[in-house]
MDTraj code that builds the backbone (N, CA, C; nanometers):
import mdtraj as md
import numpy as np

residues = "MET SER GLU GLU ASP ASP MET ALA HIS PRO SER ALA GLU LEU GLN THR THR ILE PHE GLU THR LEU THR ALA ASP PRO SER LEU THR SER LEU LEU GLY GLY PRO LYS VAL PHE ASP ARG ARG PRO GLU HIS ALA SER PHE PRO TYR LEU THR LEU GLY ARG THR ALA VAL VAL ASP TRP SER THR GLY THR GLU ASP GLY SER GLU HIS ILE LEU THR LEU HIS VAL TRP ALA LYS GLY GLY GLY LYS ALA GLU THR TYR GLU ILE MET ASP LYS VAL ALA GLY ARG LEU ASN ASP ALA HIS LEU PRO LEU GLU GLY HIS HIS LEU VAL ASN LEU GLN LEU GLN PHE ALA GLU ALA ARG GLN GLU PRO ASP SER ALA THR TYR HIS GLY ILE LEU ARG PHE ARG ALA VAL THR GLU PRO LEU ALA".split()
xyz = np.array([
    [0.0852, -0.1188, 0.0000],
    [0.0000, 0.0000, 0.0000],
    [0.0894, 0.1247, 0.0000],
    [0.0682, 0.2105, -0.0978],
    [0.1527, 0.3293, -0.1054],
    [0.1046, 0.4347, -0.0061],
    [0.1881, 0.5337, 0.0176],
    [0.1522, 0.6410, 0.1109],
    [0.0288, 0.7167, 0.0631],
    [0.0152, 0.7279, -0.0687],
    [-0.0965, 0.8045, -0.1226],
    [-0.2305, 0.7439, -0.0839],
    [-0.2361, 0.6118, -0.0668],
    [-0.3621, 0.5469, -0.0320],
    [-0.4119, 0.5911, 0.1047],
    [-0.3216, 0.6335, 0.1919],
    [-0.3605, 0.6763, 0.3262],
    [-0.4182, 0.8177, 0.3282],
    [-0.3825, 0.8968, 0.2290],
    [-0.4229, 1.0375, 0.2310],
    [-0.5643, 1.0534, 0.1794],
    [-0.6383, 1.1426, 0.2427],
    [-0.7727, 1.1738, 0.1937],
    [-0.7592, 1.2468, 0.0602],
    [-0.8583, 1.2289, -0.0232],
    [-0.8610, 1.3016, -0.1498],
    [-0.8727, 1.4504, -0.1179],
    [-0.8003, 1.5361, -0.1919],
    [-0.8047, 1.6795, -0.1584],
    [-0.9458, 1.7386, -0.1612],
    [-1.0337, 1.6901, -0.2500],
    [-1.1682, 1.7488, -0.2527],
    [-1.2478, 1.7074, -0.1294],
    [-1.2224, 1.5865, -0.0771],
    [-1.2881, 1.5441, 0.0466],
    [-1.2381, 1.6286, 0.1632],
    [-1.1065, 1.6536, 0.1664],
    [-1.0489, 1.7402, 0.2703],
    [-1.1078, 1.8808, 0.2617],
    [-1.1219, 1.9298, 0.1392],
    [-1.1739, 2.0644, 0.1164],
    [-1.3182, 2.0750, 0.1660],
    [-1.4005, 1.9749, 0.1333],
    [-1.5398, 1.9776, 0.1788],
    [-1.5464, 1.9742, 0.3307],
    [-1.4615, 1.8925, 0.3924],
    [-1.4604, 1.8821, 0.5382],
    [-1.4217, 2.0152, 0.6019],
    [-1.3163, 2.0789, 0.5513],
    [-1.2710, 2.2045, 0.6110],
    [-1.3727, 2.3169, 0.5868],
    [-1.4411, 2.3159, 0.4726],
    [-1.5448, 2.4157, 0.4460],
    [-1.6634, 2.3941, 0.5395],
    [-1.7030, 2.2687, 0.5561],
    [-1.8114, 2.2357, 0.6485],
    [-1.7776, 2.2834, 0.7903],
    [-1.6562, 2.2520, 0.8353],
    [-1.6146, 2.2910, 0.9712],
    [-1.6060, 2.4427, 0.9860],
    [-1.5542, 2.5096, 0.8832],
    [-1.5410, 2.6550, 0.8868],
    [-1.6781, 2.7222, 0.8951],
    [-1.7717, 2.6748, 0.8138],
    [-1.9044, 2.7382, 0.8107],
    [-1.9847, 2.7084, 0.9372],
    [-1.9787, 2.5845, 0.9857],
    [-2.0586, 2.5511, 1.1040],
    [-1.9984, 2.6118, 1.2304],
    [-1.8716, 2.6524, 1.2252],
    [-1.8073, 2.7136, 1.3420],
    [-1.8191, 2.8659, 1.3415],
    [-1.8793, 2.9230, 1.2368],
    [-1.8899, 3.0685, 1.2261],
    [-2.0166, 3.1157, 1.2978],
    [-2.0002, 3.1868, 1.4130],
    [-2.1183, 3.2240, 1.4922],
    [-2.2164, 3.3150, 1.4193],
    [-2.1665, 3.4057, 1.3362],
    [-2.2589, 3.4974, 1.2684],
    [-2.3399, 3.4236, 1.1616],
    [-2.2774, 3.3281, 1.0933],
    [-2.3503, 3.2491, 0.9940],
    [-2.4498, 3.1561, 1.0639],
    [-2.4050, 3.0929, 1.1715],
    [-2.4915, 3.0026, 1.2473],
    [-2.6154, 3.0761, 1.2988],
    [-2.5972, 3.2010, 1.3406],
    [-2.7131, 3.2755, 1.3900],
    [-2.8084, 3.3108, 1.2754],
    [-2.7550, 3.3410, 1.1570],
    [-2.8420, 3.3670, 1.0409],
    [-2.9208, 3.2418, 1.0019],
    [-2.8565, 3.1265, 1.0133],
    [-2.9205, 3.0000, 0.9738],
    [-3.0078, 2.9419, 1.0855],
    [-2.9948, 2.9959, 1.2056],
    [-3.0690, 2.9408, 1.3182],
    [-3.0099, 2.8096, 1.3671],
    [-2.8798, 2.7934, 1.3500],
    [-2.8104, 2.6710, 1.3920],
    [-2.7058, 2.6335, 1.2890],
    [-2.6229, 2.5320, 1.3188],
    [-2.5170, 2.4925, 1.2245],
    [-2.5748, 2.4064, 1.1115],
    [-2.6640, 2.4671, 1.0328],
    [-2.7401, 2.3898, 0.9347],
    [-2.6703, 2.3884, 0.7984],
    [-2.5676, 2.3045, 0.7906],
    [-2.4930, 2.2831, 0.6661],
    [-2.4988, 2.1329, 0.6400],
    [-2.5513, 2.0941, 0.5237],
    [-2.5768, 1.9536, 0.4957],
    [-2.5106, 1.9095, 0.3646],
    [-2.4896, 1.7781, 0.3536],
    [-2.4365, 1.7208, 0.2289],
    [-2.5408, 1.7229, 0.1184],
    [-2.6652, 1.6999, 0.1565],
    [-2.7735, 1.7012, 0.0578],
    [-2.8959, 1.7650, 0.1210],
    [-2.9931, 1.7986, 0.0393],
    [-3.1142, 1.8651, 0.0906],
    [-3.1864, 1.7737, 0.1875],
    [-3.2003, 1.8150, 0.3125],
    [-3.2696, 1.7306, 0.4105],
    [-3.4208, 1.7360, 0.3882],
    [-3.4889, 1.6285, 0.4278],
    [-3.6335, 1.6258, 0.4068],
    [-3.7071, 1.7195, 0.5015],
    [-3.6605, 1.7293, 0.6250],
    [-3.7397, 1.8023, 0.7247],
    [-3.6636, 1.9149, 0.7943],
    [-3.5657, 1.9737, 0.7285],
    [-3.4934, 2.0845, 0.7939],
    [-3.5754, 2.2121, 0.7806],
    [-3.5676, 2.2955, 0.8835],
    [-3.6343, 2.4249, 0.8731],
    [-3.5439, 2.5196, 0.7940],
    [-3.6070, 2.6099, 0.7196],
    [-3.5308, 2.7097, 0.6436],
    [-3.4795, 2.8163, 0.7390],
    [-3.3723, 2.8871, 0.7074],
    [-3.2822, 2.8649, 0.5940],
    [-3.1739, 2.7615, 0.6293],
    [-3.1103, 2.7063, 0.5249],
    [-2.9981, 2.6161, 0.5475],
    [-2.9092, 2.6139, 0.4234],
    [-2.7932, 2.5518, 0.4379],
    [-2.6958, 2.5404, 0.3292],
    [-2.6779, 2.3944, 0.2925],
    [-2.6549, 2.3686, 0.1644],
    [-2.6120, 2.2347, 0.1245],
    [-2.4843, 2.2475, 0.0424],
    [-2.3978, 2.1476, 0.0574],
    [-2.2752, 2.1409, -0.0216],
    [-2.3090, 2.0652, -0.1491],
    [-2.2881, 2.1306, -0.2616],
    [-2.3177, 2.0664, -0.3899],
    [-2.2018, 1.9799, -0.4348],
    [-2.2088, 1.9391, -0.5601],
    [-2.1026, 1.8514, -0.6073],
    [-1.9756, 1.9309, -0.6359],
    [-1.8649, 1.8595, -0.6330],
    [-1.7354, 1.9197, -0.6606],
    [-1.6787, 1.8567, -0.7862],
    [-1.6411, 1.9400, -0.8807],
    [-1.5719, 1.8902, -0.9995],
    [-1.4226, 1.9113, -0.9767],
    [-1.3434, 1.8094, -1.0069],
    [-1.1990, 1.8175, -0.9829],
    [-1.1251, 1.8020, -1.1152],
    [-1.0311, 1.8920, -1.1381],
    [-0.9465, 1.8845, -1.2564],
    [-0.8026, 1.8677, -1.2088],
    [-0.7378, 1.7635, -1.2554],
    [-0.5968, 1.7421, -1.2197],
    [-0.5123, 1.8287, -1.3127],
    [-0.4338, 1.9176, -1.2556],
    [-0.3468, 1.9975, -1.3418],
    [-0.2004, 1.9757, -1.3082],
    [-0.1685, 1.8520, -1.2727],
    [-0.0295, 1.8193, -1.2424],
    [0.0564, 1.8345, -1.3676],
    [0.1791, 1.8771, -1.3441],
    [0.2768, 1.8848, -1.4526],
    [0.3862, 1.7835, -1.4210],
    [0.4898, 1.7798, -1.5012],
    [0.5980, 1.6860, -1.4762],
    [0.6652, 1.7094, -1.3418],
    [0.6638, 1.8334, -1.2933],
    [0.7335, 1.8642, -1.1690],
    [0.6410, 1.8994, -1.0537],
    [0.5185, 1.9417, -1.0836],
    [0.4270, 1.9872, -0.9782],
    [0.2995, 1.9045, -0.9806],
    [0.2510, 1.8690, -0.8623],
    [0.1206, 1.8049, -0.8526],
    [0.0208, 1.9090, -0.8072],
    [-0.0984, 1.9027, -0.8606],
    [-0.1993, 1.9965, -0.8152],
    [-0.3358, 1.9594, -0.8681],
    [-0.4389, 2.0123, -0.8030],
    [-0.5762, 1.9898, -0.8469],
    [-0.6533, 2.1210, -0.8388],
    [-0.7441, 2.1354, -0.9327],
    [-0.8364, 2.2483, -0.9307],
    [-0.9737, 2.1911, -0.8963],
    [-1.0428, 2.2553, -0.8048],
    [-1.1739, 2.2086, -0.7601],
    [-1.2750, 2.3192, -0.7842],
    [-1.3855, 2.2831, -0.8465],
    [-1.4961, 2.3776, -0.8596],
    [-1.6047, 2.3247, -0.7682],
    [-1.6325, 2.3983, -0.6610],
    [-1.7320, 2.3492, -0.5670],
    [-1.8463, 2.4466, -0.5529],
    [-1.9638, 2.3903, -0.5339],
    [-2.0856, 2.4689, -0.5319],
    [-2.1535, 2.4556, -0.3963],
    [-2.1929, 2.5690, -0.3413],
    [-2.2726, 2.5694, -0.2187],
    [-2.4090, 2.6272, -0.2523],
    [-2.5115, 2.5690, -0.1909],
    [-2.6482, 2.6130, -0.2152],
    [-2.7078, 2.6691, -0.0866],
    [-2.7706, 2.7847, -0.0984],
    [-2.8427, 2.8461, 0.0136],
    [-2.9909, 2.8276, -0.0149],
    [-3.0637, 2.7767, 0.0834],
    [-3.2083, 2.7583, 0.0699],
    [-3.2771, 2.8431, 0.1763],
    [-3.3646, 2.9314, 0.1334],
    [-3.4315, 3.0205, 0.2283],
    [-3.5775, 3.0366, 0.1884],
    [-3.6569, 3.0716, 0.2869],
    [-3.7998, 3.0870, 0.2646],
    [-3.8485, 3.1878, 0.3678],
    [-3.9429, 3.2697, 0.3319],
    [-3.9963, 3.3607, 0.4329],
    [-3.9204, 3.4923, 0.4355],
    [-3.7900, 3.4871, 0.4516],
    [-3.7103, 3.6096, 0.4519],
    [-3.6811, 3.6581, 0.3120],
    [-3.7152, 3.5744, 0.2130],
    [-3.7028, 3.6148, 0.0738],
    [-3.5609, 3.6339, 0.0260],
    [-3.5522, 3.7127, -0.0795],
    [-3.4249, 3.7318, -0.1470],
    [-3.3234, 3.8024, -0.0578],
    [-3.3702, 3.8973, 0.0243],
    [-3.2781, 3.9721, 0.1113],
    [-3.2077, 3.8778, 0.2085],
    [-3.2839, 3.7856, 0.2669],
    [-3.2258, 3.6882, 0.3592],
    [-3.1257, 3.5983, 0.2854],
    [-3.1629, 3.5562, 0.1654],
    [-3.0758, 3.4703, 0.0849],
    [-2.9437, 3.5415, 0.0573],
    [-2.9518, 3.6687, 0.0141],
    [-2.8293, 3.7442, -0.0149],
    [-2.7449, 3.7664, 0.1097],
    [-2.8097, 3.7879, 0.2230],
    [-2.7358, 3.8097, 0.3470],
    [-2.6542, 3.6845, 0.3828],
    [-2.7170, 3.5686, 0.3700],
    [-2.6469, 3.4420, 0.3981],
    [-2.5345, 3.4205, 0.2960],
    [-2.5638, 3.4469, 0.1690],
    [-2.4621, 3.4312, 0.0644],
    [-2.3417, 3.5217, 0.0900],
    [-2.3689, 3.6466, 0.1297],
    [-2.2594, 3.7404, 0.1590],
    [-2.1732, 3.6899, 0.2740],
    [-2.2383, 3.6329, 0.3745],
    [-2.1661, 3.5826, 0.4913],
    [-2.0766, 3.4641, 0.4511],
    [-2.1315, 3.3727, 0.3711],
    [-2.0554, 3.2558, 0.3242],
    [-1.9381, 3.3019, 0.2372],
    [-1.9656, 3.3933, 0.1439],
    [-1.8611, 3.4432, 0.0546],
    [-1.7511, 3.5125, 0.1344],
    [-1.7915, 3.5933, 0.2318],
    [-1.6937, 3.6648, 0.3140],
    [-1.6069, 3.5699, 0.3952],
    [-1.6661, 3.4592, 0.4367],
    [-1.5924, 3.3626, 0.5200],
    [-1.4971, 3.2773, 0.4365],
    [-1.5354, 3.2475, 0.3110],
    [-1.4570, 3.1529, 0.2309],
    [-1.3685, 3.2172, 0.1243],
    [-1.4110, 3.3309, 0.0693],
    [-1.3322, 3.3889, -0.0402],
    [-1.1934, 3.4290, 0.0091],
    [-1.0905, 3.3800, -0.0582],
    [-0.9501, 3.4069, -0.0214],
    [-0.9124, 3.3536, 0.1166],
    [-0.9919, 3.2609, 0.1696],
    [-0.9621, 3.2085, 0.3031],
    [-0.8451, 3.1110, 0.2975],
    [-0.7704, 3.1052, 0.4063],
    [-0.6624, 3.0075, 0.4199],
    [-0.7131, 2.8992, 0.5134],
    [-0.7717, 2.7952, 0.4554],
    [-0.8329, 2.6905, 0.5364],
    [-0.7339, 2.5756, 0.5541],
    [-0.7356, 2.5123, 0.6706],
    [-0.6410, 2.4039, 0.6940],
    [-0.6831, 2.2746, 0.6237],
    [-0.5901, 2.2121, 0.5567],
    [-0.6104, 2.0792, 0.4988],
    [-0.5046, 1.9885, 0.5597],
    [-0.5340, 1.8584, 0.5674],
    [-0.4369, 1.7689, 0.6322],
    [-0.3215, 1.7315, 0.5417],
    [-0.3507, 1.6712, 0.4268],
    [-0.2409, 1.6225, 0.3421],
    [-0.2099, 1.7126, 0.2250],
    [-0.2758, 1.8280, 0.2204],
    [-0.2595, 1.9179, 0.1056],
    [-0.2472, 2.0620, 0.1521],
    [-0.2085, 2.1458, 0.0571],
    [-0.1995, 2.2895, 0.0826],
    [-0.3032, 2.3568, -0.0062],
    [-0.3858, 2.4433, 0.0537],
    [-0.4832, 2.5192, -0.0239],
    [-0.4118, 2.6419, -0.0803],
    [-0.3885, 2.6401, -0.2115],
    [-0.3174, 2.7501, -0.2761],
    [-0.4074, 2.8731, -0.2817],
    [-0.5317, 2.8540, -0.3246],
    [-0.6275, 2.9640, -0.3183],
    [-0.7697, 2.9116, -0.3248],
    [-0.8605, 2.9964, -0.2807],
    [-1.0033, 2.9654, -0.2794],
    [-1.0734, 3.0948, -0.3151],
    [-1.1436, 3.0948, -0.4299],
    [-1.2047, 3.2194, -0.4743],
    [-1.3460, 3.1999, -0.5247],
    [-1.4302, 3.2953, -0.4884],
    [-1.5676, 3.2952, -0.5366],
    [-1.5668, 3.3306, -0.6838],
    [-1.6314, 3.2472, -0.7653],
    [-1.6349, 3.2729, -0.9095],
    [-1.7713, 3.3185, -0.9579],
    [-1.8755, 3.2772, -0.8859],
    [-2.0106, 3.2999, -0.9363],
    [-2.1081, 3.2979, -0.8192],
    [-2.2035, 3.3891, -0.8193],
    [-2.3077, 3.3888, -0.7168],
    [-2.4380, 3.4352, -0.7793],
    [-2.5462, 3.3668, -0.7446],
    [-2.6758, 3.4019, -0.8001],
    [-2.7833, 3.3604, -0.7007],
    [-2.8894, 3.4391, -0.6911],
    [-3.0044, 3.4011, -0.6091],
    [-3.1294, 3.4152, -0.6941],
    [-3.2185, 3.3184, -0.6805],
    [-3.3436, 3.3263, -0.7558],
    [-3.4542, 3.2539, -0.6792],
    [-3.5756, 3.2907, -0.7109],
    [-3.6884, 3.2225, -0.6496],
    [-3.7138, 3.0944, -0.7281],
    [-3.7369, 2.9845, -0.6552],
    [-3.7674, 2.8584, -0.7211],
    [-3.9051, 2.8697, -0.7880],
    [-3.9220, 2.8092, -0.9062],
    [-4.0513, 2.8180, -0.9750],
    [-4.1648, 2.7616, -0.8886],
    [-4.2775, 2.8283, -0.8893],
    [-4.3974, 2.7829, -0.8171],
    [-4.3721, 2.7550, -0.6690],
    [-4.2880, 2.8357, -0.6067],
    [-4.2513, 2.8092, -0.4677],
    [-4.2143, 2.9388, -0.3987],
    [-4.2237, 2.9388, -0.2660],
    [-4.1810, 3.0561, -0.1890],
    [-4.0335, 3.0429, -0.1508],
    [-3.9697, 2.9392, -0.1997],
    [-3.8305, 2.9121, -0.1637],
    [-3.7345, 2.9916, -0.2518],
    [-3.6346, 3.0517, -0.1874],
    [-3.5271, 3.1167, -0.2611],
    [-3.4053, 3.0258, -0.2603],
    [-3.3368, 3.0226, -0.3726],
    [-3.2211, 2.9351, -0.3909],
    [-3.1016, 3.0220, -0.4290],
    [-3.0005, 3.0233, -0.3428],
    [-2.8774, 3.0953, -0.3723],
    [-2.7695, 2.9963, -0.4107],
    [-2.6909, 3.0298, -0.5115],
    [-2.5839, 2.9424, -0.5585],
    [-2.4521, 3.0184, -0.5492],
    [-2.3547, 2.9565, -0.4859],
    [-2.2198, 3.0136, -0.4761],
    [-2.1225, 2.9115, -0.5335],
    [-2.0456, 2.9522, -0.6328],
    [-1.9483, 2.8599, -0.6914],
    [-1.8077, 2.9111, -0.6613],
    [-1.7288, 2.8254, -0.6025],
    [-1.5918, 2.8596, -0.5677],
    [-1.4929, 2.7757, -0.6476],
    [-1.3790, 2.8346, -0.6763],
    [-1.2686, 2.7616, -0.7389],
    [-1.1557, 2.7534, -0.6365],
    [-1.1086, 2.6326, -0.6136],
    [-0.9985, 2.6112, -0.5208],
    [-0.8858, 2.5400, -0.5935],
    [-0.7649, 2.5714, -0.5548],
    [-0.6479, 2.5013, -0.6069],
    [-0.5741, 2.4414, -0.4884],
    [-0.5438, 2.3120, -0.4975],
    [-0.4696, 2.2447, -0.3894],
    [-0.3454, 2.1784, -0.4455],
    [-0.2471, 2.1667, -0.3592],
    [-0.1245, 2.0923, -0.3905],
    [-0.0967, 1.9981, -0.2751],
    [-0.0452, 1.8778, -0.3040],
    [-0.0100, 1.7892, -0.1929],
    [0.1055, 1.8476, -0.1136],
    [0.1066, 1.8224, 0.0165],
    [0.2184, 1.8637, 0.0985],
    [0.3377, 1.7780, 0.0633],
    [0.4523, 1.8396, 0.0544],
    [0.5732, 1.7639, 0.0173],
    [0.6106, 1.6681, 0.1291],
])
top = md.Topology()
chain = top.add_chain()
for i, resn in enumerate(residues, 1):
    res = top.add_residue(resn, chain, resSeq=i)
    for name in ("N", "CA", "C"):
        top.add_atom(name, md.element.get_by_symbol(name[0]), res)
traj = md.Trajectory(xyz[None], top)
């Protein structure tokens, strides 16, 4: 078994550190009414809450450097407070993660940047859906 088999995949590490960072942020937790950050849309969670969307990973290793680019999506789900509440939560998430230096175990986070943000009302629903897309670059620790 090689050493690499023991290391978590960088995108798994990234999701874990983002989850921990967001659920540990008191101002975000108070906006959400608790540490409501989930892997997928829960059936019975009260609004508002966040879900971690899928992560696309691109390997951009070269002959001398190893690295990965991750495009990860976070979803904000809100109801009742409308678009203003959705934007407030999105701003808090963006402020916490954009350019953040988050700890990873077997990798180094080179950068983490917000690339895209949008909020819209779901069709035929009172639910607002905010989308935040981040680009992260990681390198394995030497």
